[in-house]
N, CA, C and O of each residue as an XYZ file, in Angstrom:
988
protein
N     123.468    180.818    245.016
C     122.917    179.966    244.563
C     123.507    178.865    243.591
O     124.173    179.110    242.586
N     123.181    177.705    244.021
C     123.275    176.655    242.831
C     122.328    176.476    241.484
O     121.265    175.859    241.556
N     122.852    177.128    240.116
C     122.272    176.734    238.727
C     121.907    175.539    238.506
O     122.757    175.063    239.258
N     121.498    174.851    238.211
C     121.196    173.625    237.507
C     121.732    173.537    236.059
O     121.274    174.364    235.271
N     122.421    172.863    235.713
C     123.422    172.714    234.886
C     123.202    171.671    233.387
O     123.792    170.593    233.317
N     122.483    172.058    232.493
C     122.252    171.084    231.429
C     123.191    170.801    230.554
O     123.522    171.782    229.889
N     123.800    169.724    230.282
C     124.784    169.423    229.198
C     124.324    168.735    228.319
O     123.642    167.723    228.481
N     124.718    169.314    227.116
C     124.208    168.392    225.730
C     125.463    168.017    224.951
O     126.263    168.720    224.334
N     125.389    166.429    225.204
C     126.640    165.343    224.668
C     126.653    165.775    223.501
O     125.636    166.454    223.360
N     127.232    165.757    222.601
C     127.759    165.727    221.145
C     128.407    164.413    220.730
O     127.959    163.336    221.123
N     129.522    164.519    219.891
C     129.867    162.990    219.252
C     130.781    162.589    220.074
O     131.676    163.375    220.385
N     130.758    161.598    220.472
C     131.571    160.501    221.418
C     131.123    160.669    222.851
O     131.791    160.198    223.771
N     129.718    161.503    223.105
C     129.542    161.490    224.744
C     128.152    160.976    224.130
O     127.651    162.051    223.802
N     127.409    160.182    223.845
C     126.226    159.763    223.587
C     125.541    159.882    225.486
O     124.452    160.314    225.864
N     126.586    159.366    226.229
C     125.834    159.687    227.534
C     126.996    159.645    228.576
O     128.160    159.452    228.227
N     126.557    159.869    230.095
C     127.457    160.962    230.978
C     127.699    159.276    232.004
O     126.751    158.915    232.702
N     128.597    158.677    231.980
C     128.679    157.399    232.363
C     129.410    157.930    234.141
O     129.987    157.102    234.847
N     129.222    159.351    234.556
C     129.643    159.593    235.690
C     128.411    160.001    236.381
O     128.502    160.592    237.457
N     127.061    159.690    235.763
C     125.999    160.679    235.994
C     125.131    159.535    236.733
O     124.802    158.514    236.130
N     124.847    159.730    237.826
C     124.033    158.531    238.944
C     122.260    159.618    238.899
O     121.843    160.642    239.440
N     121.595    158.318    237.656
C     120.566    158.789    236.693
C     119.347    158.746    237.857
O     119.099    157.666    238.393
N     118.774    159.666    238.141
C     117.844    159.436    239.174
C     116.535    159.642    238.350
O     115.558    159.228    238.974
N     116.304    160.049    237.396
C     115.017    160.533    236.422
C     115.303    160.357    235.026
O     116.513    160.467    234.831
N     114.619    160.115    233.938
C     114.349    160.790    232.366
C     113.406    161.256    232.320
O     112.575    160.917    233.163
N     113.016    162.367    231.222
C     112.132    163.365    231.040
C     111.777    162.842    230.079
O     112.744    162.465    229.417
N     110.505    162.529    229.477
C     110.233    162.870    228.267
C     108.801    163.888    228.449
O     107.942    163.633    229.293
N     108.736    164.818    227.705
C     107.654    165.760    227.666
C     106.850    166.177    226.543
O     107.302    166.141    225.399
N     105.619    166.593    226.823
C     105.241    166.581    225.215
C     105.454    168.201    225.061
O     105.244    169.211    225.734
N     106.152    167.751    223.403
C     107.032    168.904    223.194
C     106.505    169.356    221.389
O     106.504    168.725    220.333
N     106.008    171.091    221.877
C     105.465    171.447    220.904
C     106.141    171.559    219.145
O     105.695    171.763    218.016
N     107.560    171.262    219.847
C     108.614    171.425    217.903
C     108.893    169.972    217.801
O     109.943    169.747    217.200
N     108.223    168.865    218.235
C     108.552    167.655    217.909
C     109.094    166.982    218.869
O     109.150    167.339    220.045
N     109.668    165.619    218.236
C     110.488    165.146    219.660
C     112.398    165.521    219.180
O     112.859    165.560    218.040
N     113.052    165.716    220.343
C     114.576    165.721    220.976
C     114.826    164.467    220.554
O     114.304    163.371    220.760
N     116.116    165.026    219.654
C     116.899    163.812    220.056
C     117.221    162.334    220.666
O     117.581    161.318    220.072
N     116.934    162.585    222.246
C     117.000    161.585    223.114
C     115.912    162.165    224.500
O     115.417    163.282    224.648
N     115.813    161.140    225.233
C     114.968    161.897    226.246
C     116.158    162.604    227.662
O     117.310    162.175    227.728
N     115.921    163.100    228.127
C     116.661    164.421    229.292
C     116.023    164.025    230.524
O     114.971    164.106    231.158
N     117.719    163.346    230.549
C     117.958    162.077    231.670
C     118.024    163.397    232.739
O     118.153    164.588    232.458
N     117.902    162.824    233.913
C     118.463    163.744    235.336
C     118.485    162.733    236.042
O     117.888    161.661    236.147
N     119.955    163.735    236.890
C     120.501    162.484    237.915
C     122.145    163.766    238.929
O     122.428    164.964    238.952
N     122.567    162.797    239.392
C     123.582    163.933    240.078
C     125.092    163.749    239.616
O     125.190    162.623    239.130
N     126.025    164.267    239.589
C     126.951    164.907    239.360
C     127.539    165.409    240.273
O     127.046    166.299    240.966
N     128.705    164.926    240.437
C     129.664    166.036    241.707
C     128.808    166.563    242.656
O     128.974    167.624    243.257
N     127.505    165.468    242.820
C     126.367    165.935    244.184
C     125.374    167.088    244.064
O     124.771    167.678    244.959
N     125.343    167.309    242.435
C     124.431    168.688    242.251
C     124.087    168.082    241.136
O     124.764    167.242    240.545
N     122.549    168.679    240.683
C     121.798    167.950    240.264
C     121.761    168.600    238.805
O     121.812    169.767    238.415
N     121.643    167.272    238.108
C     122.218    167.877    236.154
C     120.924    167.619    235.282
O     119.854    167.382    235.843
N     121.005    167.656    234.227
C     120.507    167.599    233.473
C     121.574    166.599    231.763
O     122.761    166.535    232.084
N     121.441    166.226    230.920
C     121.618    165.602    230.043
C     121.054    165.039    229.276
O     120.305    164.095    229.527
N     121.373    165.656    227.775
C     120.727    165.309    226.520
C     121.643    165.346    225.603
O     122.298    166.364    225.376
N     121.905    163.376    224.485
C     122.338    163.459    224.224
C     121.938    163.640    222.222
O     121.421    162.959    221.336
N     122.563    164.958    222.377
C     122.537    165.743    220.609
C     122.100    164.620    219.584
O     120.958    164.538    219.133
N     122.988    163.888    219.312
C     123.185    162.848    218.148
C     121.965    161.116    218.503
O     121.785    160.071    217.877
N     121.473    161.636    219.691
C     121.009    160.561    220.049
C     121.287    159.435    220.834
O     122.500    159.557    221.011
N     120.931    158.389    221.434
C     121.569    157.418    221.864
C     120.957    156.186    222.013
O     120.127    156.015    222.906
N     121.412    154.912    220.894
C     122.680    155.356    220.063
C     123.127    156.446    219.136
O     122.198    157.180    218.798
N     124.388    156.773    218.596
C     124.652    157.741    217.809
C     123.734    157.822    216.460
O     124.115    157.093    215.544
N     122.523    158.651    216.215
C     122.363    158.072    214.594
C     122.158    159.073    214.247
O     122.046    159.145    213.023
N     121.982    160.430    215.045
C     121.693    161.539    213.968
C     122.046    162.444    213.427
O     121.808    163.453    214.090
N     122.671    162.705    212.219
C     123.215    163.255    211.434
C     123.376    165.469    211.632
O     122.351    166.145    211.544
N     124.561    166.038    211.841
C     124.135    167.908    212.225
C     122.173    167.760    211.440
O     121.073    167.589    211.967
N     122.656    167.945    209.977
C     121.368    168.840    209.857
C     120.107    168.604    209.805
O     119.183    169.190    209.241
N     120.188    167.204    210.790
C     118.920    166.399    210.996
C     118.554    166.458    212.587
O     117.573    165.914    213.095
N     119.739    167.381    213.403
C     119.102    167.233    214.614
C     118.107    168.243    215.045
O     118.359    169.401    214.712
N     116.777    167.976    215.879
C     115.864    169.068    216.149
C     116.412    170.157    217.236
O     116.226    169.970    218.438
N     117.096    171.301    216.741
C     117.581    171.215    217.724
C     116.757    172.322    218.524
O     117.094    172.587    219.678
N     115.605    173.014    217.878
C     114.332    173.286    218.618
C     113.762    172.388    219.920
O     113.893    172.390    221.144
N     113.202    171.788    219.115
C     112.888    170.749    219.918
C     114.118    170.197    221.500
O     113.689    170.152    222.653
N     114.751    170.050    221.337
C     116.600    169.970    222.475
C     116.293    171.008    223.586
O     115.837    170.710    224.690
N     116.602    172.291    223.156
C     116.656    173.532    223.932
C     115.201    173.312    224.744
O     115.141    173.590    225.942
N     114.109    172.832    224.069
C     112.844    173.686    224.564
C     112.744    172.086    225.679
O     111.935    171.774    226.552
N     113.604    171.584    225.288
C     113.204    169.892    226.582
C     113.790    170.612    227.790
O     113.247    170.712    228.890
N     114.924    171.079    227.444
C     115.989    171.712    228.477
C     115.450    172.572    229.648
O     115.445    172.599    230.878
N     115.049    173.181    228.696
C     114.094    174.297    229.340
C     113.223    173.982    230.224
O     113.318    174.370    231.388
N     112.188    173.184    229.758
C     111.422    172.936    230.511
C     111.390    171.796    231.536
O     110.641    171.763    232.512
N     112.517    170.633    231.112
C     112.837    170.119    232.990
C     113.498    170.728    233.761
O     114.061    170.208    234.724
N     113.564    172.561    233.317
C     114.293    173.017    234.761
C     116.078    173.455    234.416
O     116.909    173.934    235.187
N     116.184    173.141    233.246
C     117.674    173.599    233.394
C     117.744    175.348    233.417
O     116.848    176.123    233.084
N     119.436    175.748    234.045
C     119.138    177.227    234.358
C     120.855    177.598    233.378
O     121.032    178.791    233.135
N     121.553    176.980    233.073
C     122.246    177.026    231.933
C     122.879    175.698    230.873
O     122.654    174.489    230.823
N     123.380    176.226    230.435
C     124.021    174.997    229.146
C     125.216    175.055    228.805
O     125.866    176.020    228.402
N     125.651    173.483    229.052
C     126.970    173.251    228.462
C     127.118    172.458    227.479
O     126.952    171.243    227.590
N     127.467    173.078    226.327
C     127.289    171.937    224.598
C     129.151    171.365    225.185
O     130.105    171.831    225.808
N     128.789    170.219    224.534
C     130.353    169.693    224.251
C     130.256    170.088    222.953
O     129.201    170.415    222.411
N     131.628    170.061    222.296
C     131.580    169.634    220.479
C     132.340    169.211    220.149
O     133.392    169.771    220.460
N     132.444    168.103    219.398
C     133.804    167.751    218.466
C     133.956    168.656    217.533
O     133.021    169.289    217.041
N     135.240    168.786    217.203
C     135.757    169.556    216.009
C     136.809    169.852    215.168
O     137.957    169.622    215.551
N     136.537    170.456    213.784
C     138.165    170.025    213.622
C     138.936    171.666    213.561
O     138.355    172.743    213.693
N     140.315    171.444    213.333
C     141.321    172.292    213.944
C     141.442    173.495    212.688
O     141.904    172.874    211.731
N     141.244    174.833    212.307
C     142.016    175.343    211.465
C     143.425    176.089    211.848
O     144.510    175.936    211.289
N     143.155    176.808    212.786
C     144.216    177.349    213.163
C     145.168    176.677    213.851
O     144.605    175.686    214.316
N     146.491    176.684    214.217
C     147.677    176.312    214.246
C     147.506    175.601    215.582
O     147.976    174.505    215.887
N     146.680    176.485    216.400
C     146.937    176.279    217.359
C     145.803    175.535    218.168
O     145.801    175.665    219.392
N     144.928    174.834    217.611
C     144.235    173.559    217.188
C     144.754    172.547    217.142
O     144.097    171.823    216.395
N     145.764    171.950    217.603
C     146.020    170.797    217.183
C     145.164    169.761    218.010
O     144.832    169.910    219.186
N     144.900    168.819    217.300
C     144.505    167.523    217.600
C     144.691    167.589    219.175
O     145.578    168.159    219.809
N     143.289    166.628    219.766
C     143.310    166.869    221.587
C     143.053    168.189    221.824
O     142.022    168.504    222.419
N     143.681    168.844    221.522
C     143.345    170.473    222.243
C     141.954    170.580    222.057
O     141.287    170.223    221.086
N     141.464    171.320    223.510
C     140.121    171.642    223.858
C     140.145    173.454    223.548
O     141.216    174.060    223.596
N     139.256    173.936    223.337
C     139.338    175.147    222.818
C     137.056    175.439    223.713
O     136.050    174.729    223.686
N     137.419    176.995    224.377
C     136.554    177.543    224.854
C     135.693    179.109    223.919
O     135.633    180.311    224.176
N     135.331    178.511    223.155
C     135.286    179.662    221.920
C     134.495    181.209    221.985
O     133.459    181.190    222.651
N     134.766    182.181    221.537
C     133.651    183.491    221.859
C     133.121    183.139    221.036
O     132.179    182.417    221.366
N     133.275    183.326    219.677
C     132.237    183.567    218.790
C     131.970    182.715    217.644
O     132.855    181.923    217.320
N     131.068    182.747    217.091
C     130.801    182.243    215.596
C     130.691    182.487    214.614
O     131.085    183.634    214.401
N     130.189    181.806    213.449
C     130.614    182.616    212.082
C     129.431    180.941    211.631
O     129.529    179.746    211.907
N     128.467    181.744    210.877
C     127.076    180.365    211.019
C     127.486    180.386    209.312
O     127.993    181.385    208.803
N     127.270    179.489    208.752
C     127.518    178.440    207.515
C     126.097    177.756    206.954
O     125.747    177.704    205.774
N     125.356    177.233    208.142
C     124.852    176.186    207.634
C     123.614    177.143    207.751
O     123.402    178.145    208.434
N     122.536    176.127    206.394
C     121.277    177.117    205.577
C     120.418    175.628    205.902
O     120.841    174.476    206.003
N     118.938    176.234    206.024
C     118.100    175.411    205.650
C     117.461    174.511    207.343
O     116.781    173.490    207.451
N     117.995    175.353    208.345
C     117.764    174.258    210.114
C     116.780    175.432    210.578
O     116.955    176.614    210.282
N     115.731    174.946    211.338
C     114.818    175.714    211.732
C     115.547    175.991    213.102
O     115.787    175.306    214.096
N     115.814    177.397    212.693
C     116.722    178.008    213.469
C     116.099    179.232    214.541
O     116.843    179.916    215.243
N     115.245    179.310    214.532
C     114.119    180.375    215.360
C     112.914    179.433    216.541
O     112.585    178.286    216.238
N     112.385    180.082    217.809
C     111.372    179.968    218.197
C     110.640    181.084    217.408
O     109.588    180.614    216.974
N     110.790    182.337    217.071
C     109.927    183.470    216.334
C     109.672    183.570    215.152
O     110.194    184.245    214.264
N     108.458    182.548    215.156
C     108.377    182.935    213.397
C     106.917    182.883    212.876
O     106.510    182.972    211.718
N     106.072    182.673    214.323
C     104.347    182.279    214.059
C     103.895    182.740    215.103
O     104.358    182.528    216.224
N     102.920    183.433    214.830
C     102.014    182.961    216.226
C     102.420    184.421    216.800
O     102.056    184.619    217.959
N     103.066    185.389    216.210
C     104.127    186.508    216.865
C     103.300    187.844    217.467
O     102.427    188.218    216.684
N     103.406    188.686    218.775
C     102.807    189.682    218.461
C     103.704    190.598    217.955
O     103.089    191.491    217.371
N     104.932    190.760    217.930
C     105.822    191.159    217.327
C     106.753    191.057    216.936
O     107.349    191.032    218.012
N     107.816    190.925    215.931
C     109.081    190.551    215.639
C     110.107    190.336    216.779
O     110.509    191.248    217.502
N     110.292    189.715    216.823
C     111.744    189.833    218.102
C     112.875    188.984    217.583
O     113.117    187.879    217.098
N     113.698    190.655    218.134
C     115.430    189.985    217.446
C     116.541    190.093    218.775
O     116.749    191.014    219.565
N     117.059    188.924    218.665
C     117.630    188.841    219.868
C     119.273    189.134    219.375
O     119.869    188.893    218.325
N     119.746    189.870    220.865
C     121.191    190.414    220.685
C     121.845    189.291    220.476
O     121.408    188.370    221.166
N     122.857    188.972    219.683
C     123.855    187.251    219.475
C     124.840    188.536    219.370
O     125.322    188.331    218.256
N     125.274    189.402    219.709
C     126.573    190.205    219.451
C     128.042    188.913    220.012
O     128.985    188.575    219.298
N     127.844    188.573    221.059
C     128.411    187.547    222.224
C     127.657    186.586    222.261
O     126.849    186.428    223.176
N     127.828    185.576    221.020
C     126.544    184.205    221.417
C     127.278    183.727    222.843
O     126.514    183.486    223.777
N     128.553    183.592    223.041
C     128.442    182.341    224.267
C     128.402    183.318    225.768
O     129.156    184.285    225.871
N     127.511    182.966    226.802
C     127.854    183.505    228.131
C     128.860    184.017    228.561
O     129.770    183.189    228.568
N     129.190    185.069    228.965
C     130.713    185.255    229.154
C     131.454    185.064    230.576
O     132.599    184.761    230.908
N     129.990    185.456    231.412
C     130.380    184.467    233.279
C     131.156    183.127    233.050
O     132.251    182.740    233.458
N     130.058    182.469    232.134
C     130.596    180.895    232.271
C     131.463    180.492    231.174
O     131.525    179.263    231.212
N     132.116    180.920    230.279
C     133.162    180.682    229.710
C     134.287    180.927    230.072
O     135.272    180.361    229.599
N     134.349    182.201    231.368
C     135.172    182.614    232.008
C     135.154    181.105    233.324
O     136.184    180.467    233.546
N     134.271    180.897    233.790
C     134.342    179.690    234.774
C     134.990    178.515    234.463
O     135.747    177.861    235.181
N     134.504    178.227    232.934
C     135.065    177.032    232.526
C     136.508    177.050    232.254
O     137.146    176.045    232.568
N     137.251    178.263    231.597
C     138.741    178.452    231.371
C     139.219    178.584    232.808
O     140.437    178.721    232.921
N     138.700    178.574    233.624
C     139.264    178.639    235.135
C     139.537    177.362    235.502
O     140.618    177.042    235.996
N     138.370    176.369    235.239
C     138.617    175.094    234.976
C     139.840    174.100    234.691
O     140.607    173.436    235.388
N     139.715    174.242    233.826
C     140.919    174.140    232.353
C     142.198    174.412    232.868
O     143.136    173.642    232.659
N     142.340    175.681    233.676
C     143.563    176.264    234.110
C     144.051    175.222    235.321
O     145.154    174.680    235.395
N     142.821    175.078    236.341
C     143.009    174.561    237.990
C     143.006    173.456    236.737
O     143.434    174.224    235.875
N     142.864    172.479    236.195
C     142.631    170.701    236.126
C     144.269    171.197    234.827
O     144.669    170.145    234.329
N     144.900    172.125    234.441
C     146.091    171.733    234.073
C     146.084    171.366    232.348
O     146.920    171.005    231.520
N     144.591    171.696    232.361
C     144.504    171.409    230.675
C     144.839    172.147    229.432
O     144.735    173.373    229.428
N     145.209    171.542    228.442
C     145.993    172.289    227.353
C     144.833    172.557    226.936
O     143.917    171.753    226.761
N     144.821    174.558    226.629
C     143.313    174.889    226.115
C     143.738    175.877    225.513
O     144.893    176.257    225.323
N     142.024    176.616    224.975
C     142.563    178.392    224.526
C     141.137    178.875    225.219
O     140.096    178.229    225.335
N     141.458    180.320    225.669
C     140.348    180.419    225.975
C     139.666    181.084    225.012
O     138.718    181.749    225.431
N     139.828    181.099    224.072
C     139.399    182.354    223.187
C     139.175    181.454    221.222
O     140.086    180.907    220.601
N     138.146    181.567    220.892
C     138.404    181.036    219.393
C     137.007    181.346    218.214
O     136.095    182.074    218.607
N     136.954    180.841    217.025
C     135.812    181.339    216.741
C     135.376    180.169    215.340
O     136.087    179.844    214.389
N     134.214    179.813    215.613
C     133.577    178.380    215.680
C     132.683    178.625    214.466
O     131.552    179.094    214.335
N     133.831    178.013    213.413
C     133.203    177.873    211.914
C     131.921    176.889    211.791
O     132.332    175.739    211.630
N     130.168    176.969    211.818
C     129.288    175.998    211.465
C     129.262    175.379    210.207
O     128.743    175.833    209.188
N     129.670    174.644    210.300
C     128.845    174.063    208.969
C     127.550    172.861    208.350
O     126.821    172.347    209.199
N     127.412    172.595    207.276
C     125.949    171.841    207.459
C     126.472    170.993    207.839
O     126.790    170.936    209.026
N     126.808    169.827    206.790
C     127.480    168.560    207.528
C     126.416    168.126    206.037
O     125.859    168.702    205.103
N     126.621    166.614    206.628
C     127.465    165.489    207.413
C     128.665    165.753    206.758
O     129.706    165.388    207.304
N     128.702    166.325    205.680
C     129.961    165.727    205.080
C     130.723    166.530    205.734
O     130.279    167.308    206.577
N     132.310    166.410    205.334
C     133.478    166.990    206.323
C     133.974    168.047    204.900
O     134.135    167.510    203.805
N     134.151    169.347    205.048
C     134.629    170.533    204.196
C     135.566    170.377    203.478
O     136.419    169.558    203.819
N     135.709    171.086    202.294
C     136.421    170.798    200.956
C     137.557    171.642    201.652
O     137.222    172.228    202.682
N     138.964    171.787    201.183
C     139.856    172.665    201.477
C     140.147    173.285    201.189
O     141.124    173.933    201.564
N     139.083    173.529    199.892
C     139.038    175.377    199.721
C     137.985    175.986    200.500
O     138.310    177.123    200.842
N     136.903    175.658    200.881
C     136.031    176.289    202.050
C     136.672    176.178    202.961
O     136.166    177.051    203.665
N     137.924    175.496    203.898
C     138.496    175.667    204.826
C     139.326    176.904    204.804
O     139.263    177.701    205.739
N     140.212    177.125    203.626
C     140.641    178.724    203.139
C     140.164    179.341    203.565
O     140.640    180.171    204.339
N     138.376    179.170    203.102
C     137.863    180.421    203.031
C     137.350    180.780    204.431
O     137.427    181.933    204.855
N     136.796    179.710    205.181
C     136.918    180.014    206.650
C     138.152    180.069    207.120
O     137.489    180.435    208.091
N     139.005    180.080    207.359
C     140.679    180.581    207.862
C     140.173    181.797    207.249
O     139.418    182.214    208.128
N     140.109    182.758    206.133
C     140.418    183.996    205.746
C     139.265    184.552    206.738
O     139.594    185.563    207.359
N     138.187    184.137    206.942
C     136.655    184.392    207.975
C     137.330    184.865    208.745
O     137.228    186.089    208.827
N     138.349    184.170    209.692
C     138.322    184.680    210.906
C     138.350    183.362    212.415
O     138.641    183.471    213.606
N     137.840    182.088    211.456
C     137.329    180.667    211.856
C     138.406    180.161    212.325
O     139.240    179.822    211.486
N     138.705    179.965    213.671
C     139.531    179.001    214.224
C     139.499    177.773    214.595
O     140.620    177.296    214.773
N     138.155    176.702    214.878
C     137.827    175.763    214.237
C     136.533    175.325    213.416
O     135.777    176.278    213.229
N     136.147    174.269    212.947
C     134.415    174.090    211.946
C     134.068    173.166    212.774
O     134.652    172.703    213.754
N     133.105    172.944    212.320
C     132.142    172.369    213.420
C     130.452    172.234    212.917
O     129.921    173.201    212.371
N     129.922    171.351    213.082
C     128.620    171.245    212.631
C     127.392    171.631    213.725
O     126.354    172.055    213.218
N     127.430    171.549    214.706
C     126.103    172.082    215.739
C     125.957    172.828    216.397
O     125.053    172.630    217.209
N     126.702    174.112    216.488
C     126.781    175.076    216.779
C     125.799    176.030    217.152
O     125.546    176.584    218.222
N     125.031    176.123    215.383
C     123.909    176.568    214.898
C     123.076    175.907    214.850
O     123.362    174.711    214.903
N     121.210    176.379    214.693
C     120.866    176.800    215.755
C     120.871    176.522    217.272
O     120.025    176.956    218.055
N     121.829    175.817    217.564
C     122.022    175.528    218.541
C     122.467    176.833    220.070
O     121.981    176.859    221.201
N     122.870    177.176    219.835
C     123.510    178.857    220.371
C     122.152    179.906    220.320
O     121.405    180.349    221.192
N     122.212    180.026    219.192
C     121.255    180.938    219.520
C     119.507    180.883    220.282
O     118.910    181.531    221.141
N     119.278    180.022    219.615
C     117.642    178.813    220.514
C     117.856    178.792    222.010
O     116.981    178.837    222.876
N     119.422    178.700    222.200
C     119.521    178.869    224.071
C     119.458    180.416    224.343
O     119.071    180.820    225.440
N     119.802    181.197    223.442
C     119.702    182.698    223.853
C     118.178    183.223    223.869
O     117.586    183.954    224.664
N     117.854    182.708    222.933
C     115.608    183.155    222.647
C     115.425    182.802    223.737
O     114.891    183.747    224.318
N     115.602    181.632    224.679
C     114.944    181.166    225.690
C     115.716    181.425    226.808
O     115.752    180.745    227.833
N     116.502    182.721    226.498
C     117.125    183.051    228.253
C     118.173    181.962    228.661
O     119.076    182.552    229.252
N     118.345    181.076    228.618
C     119.546    180.128    229.031
C     120.691    180.288    228.701
O     121.027    179.952    227.565
N     121.673    180.877    229.645
C     123.256    181.069    229.384
C     124.004    179.775    229.005
O     123.949    178.730    229.653
N     124.796    180.000    227.735
C     124.835    178.633    226.873
C     126.403    178.654    226.733
O     126.739    179.507    225.911
N     127.224    178.129    227.161
C     128.706    177.657    226.733
C     129.047    176.439    226.205
O     128.391    175.405    226.329
N     130.565    176.634    225.338
C     130.499    175.423    224.337
C     132.205    174.990    224.691
O     133.173    175.672    224.355
N     132.262    173.470    225.574
C     133.490    173.039    225.229
C     133.932    172.314    224.111
O     133.232    171.360    223.772
N     134.911    172.556    223.489
C     134.907    172.655    221.782
C     136.218    171.270    221.902
O     137.317    171.688    222.269
N     136.133    169.770    221.627
C     137.691    168.668    221.283
C     137.767    168.813    220.071
O     136.873    168.469    219.298
N     139.039    169.437    219.671
C     139.293    169.126    218.267
C     140.413    167.598    217.835
O     141.627    167.392    217.860
N     139.132    166.751    217.449
C     139.407    166.182    217.077
C     140.381    165.301    215.671
O     140.891    164.184    215.582
N     140.273    166.533    214.707
C     140.983    166.371    213.373
C     141.620    167.692    212.945
O     141.003    168.733    213.173
N     142.915    167.728    212.288
C     143.390    168.514    211.214
C     141.968    168.803    210.085
O     141.211    167.926    209.670
N     141.886    170.697    209.679
C     140.582    170.602    208.913
C     141.304    170.324    207.891
O     142.513    170.113    207.989
N     140.602    170.286    206.690
C     140.606    169.828    204.811
C     141.906    170.730    204.845
O     141.934    171.921    205.154
N     142.802    170.069    204.531
C     144.473    170.845    203.777
C     145.483    171.323    205.096
O     146.494    171.996    204.890
N     145.026    170.836    206.627
C     145.763    170.958    207.546
C     146.291    170.438    208.047
O     146.593    170.568    209.233
N     146.824    169.043    206.723
C     147.335    167.698    207.596
C     147.545    166.684    206.309
O     146.543    166.515    205.615
N     148.676    166.038    205.950
C     148.734    165.330    204.825
C     147.707    164.349    204.841
O     147.148    164.434    205.935
N     147.310    163.660    204.303
C     146.685    162.369    203.821
C     144.923    162.856    204.220
O     144.604    164.013    204.494
N     143.923    161.644    204.166
C     142.537    162.288    204.254
C     142.254    161.561    205.894
O     142.725    160.575    206.461
N     141.420    162.425    206.212
C     140.522    162.771    207.710
C     140.073    160.913    207.710
O     139.833    160.384    206.625
N     140.015    160.179    208.860
C     139.401    159.129    208.743
C     138.666    159.127    209.831
O     139.057    159.752    210.817
N     137.212    158.274    209.850
C     136.620    157.972    211.106
C     137.635    157.817    212.130
O     137.665    158.715    212.971
N     138.591    156.740    212.258
C     139.115    155.764    213.034
C     140.266    156.660    213.708
O     140.465    156.831    214.911
N     140.885    157.123    212.744
C     141.384    158.605    213.648
C     140.984    159.005    214.444
O     141.442    159.058    215.586
N     139.299    159.677    213.735
C     138.662    160.835    214.913
C     137.997    159.874    216.284
O     137.774    160.215    217.445
N     137.846    158.840    215.732
C     136.913    158.349    217.009
C     138.380    157.389    218.312
O     138.219    156.921    219.439
N     139.324    157.447    217.656
C     140.471    157.315    218.671
C     140.774    158.629    218.975
O     141.470    158.604    219.990
N     140.634    159.533    218.677
C     140.906    161.159    219.647
C     139.872    161.241    220.951
O     140.275    161.466    222.092
N     138.070    160.961    220.498
C     137.342    161.182    221.058
C     137.602    159.950    222.256
O     137.103    160.015    223.379
N     138.423    158.897    221.816
C     138.020    158.145    222.813
C     138.951    158.756    224.158
O     138.633    159.021    225.317
N     140.132    158.830    223.471
C     141.253    159.342    224.749
C     141.007    161.030    225.120
O     141.711    161.642    225.923
N     140.096    161.504    224.513
C     140.001    162.809    224.797
C     138.836    163.133    226.026
O     138.975    163.776    227.067
N     137.285    162.219    225.314
C     136.639    162.132    227.001
C     136.900    162.145    227.863
O     136.198    162.716    228.697
N     138.310    161.399    228.279
C     138.018    161.368    229.885
C     138.174    162.465    230.520
O     137.622    162.757    231.582
N     139.192    163.351    229.693
C     139.353    165.127    230.201
C     138.484    165.750    230.132
O     138.472    166.867    230.649
N     137.145    165.108    229.276
C     135.999    166.021    228.991
C     135.176    166.147    230.389
O     134.848    167.099    231.097
N     135.031    164.991    230.440
C     134.471    164.358    231.795
C     135.119    164.974    233.141
O     134.443    165.614    233.946
N     136.921    164.638    233.355
C     136.826    165.526    234.132
C     136.925    167.439    234.746
O     137.110    167.967    235.843
N     136.639    168.054    233.057
C     136.534    169.198    233.137
C     134.726    169.067    233.920
O     134.413    169.559    235.004
N     133.839    168.315    233.036
C     132.728    168.310    233.234
C     132.064    168.289    234.686
O     130.900    168.596    234.942
N     133.039    167.867    235.580
C     132.805    167.406    236.759
C     132.796    168.194    237.779
O     132.098    168.219    238.793
N     133.756    168.922    237.355
C     134.475    170.595    238.557
C     133.451    171.363    238.175
O     132.638    171.709    239.032
N     133.238    171.916    236.348
C     132.260    172.644    236.484
C     130.403    172.861    236.921
O     129.634    173.814    237.049
N     130.320    171.261    237.039
C     129.285    171.350    237.763
C     129.035    171.608    239.139
O     128.039    172.082    239.685
N     130.158    171.195    239.616
C     130.275    171.778    241.134
C     130.295    173.207    241.097
O     129.453    173.882    241.689
N     131.290    173.722    240.377
C     131.448    175.220    240.368
C     130.168    176.272    240.315
O     130.170    177.308    240.979
N     128.983    175.852    239.374
C     128.229    176.169    238.688
C     127.459    176.548    239.907
O     126.338    177.045    239.800
């Protein structure tokens, strides 16, 4: 049975140009306003959902994204699985600029975000199993797509999630590297945990858009990041088309 894929577009992917739009859904949401409407459409002949994490236009910083409203909206719109696209910095030497990573682990350094659906009016305290934060079956499907498309990628990696919106200090990156982080970004949490709470299998496709602090000469500029995003998103669109057709 085909499963309906929901794509959450991060920085550089505020809209999915390949999507043949059939509807836009704006549901009453008990958790507030999501970042954007949920767009329904056809991609590779399959119905998919698309939501822009930072809004369209890109206006919502990572620490202000209403992750609960976004995941709730996708679930109510009929999502069966979620593919998240994230722009990240590279910590491990293998994670060079333009590299794609399908992470399998997360270290969460964020704070103060609304990070669970299970906090009020509970019949009992609920704890989710989060030992493997990404769905392994979806990860293997995504890795298989990257292999068949001959796209340079890493099939594993630990995603360190920082608060933002500022980039990290060199000392913070040294700490994260010591903690085992391979890439750094600002949006994997609480998004991944909320998907697990809703029973939505969740996978991440991360594009390395810059070396992390202290990993290259000179300052990190938004112009450099935007140039990588522009070139890398075409590859990502190709991956999305193939992934949707397979799932």
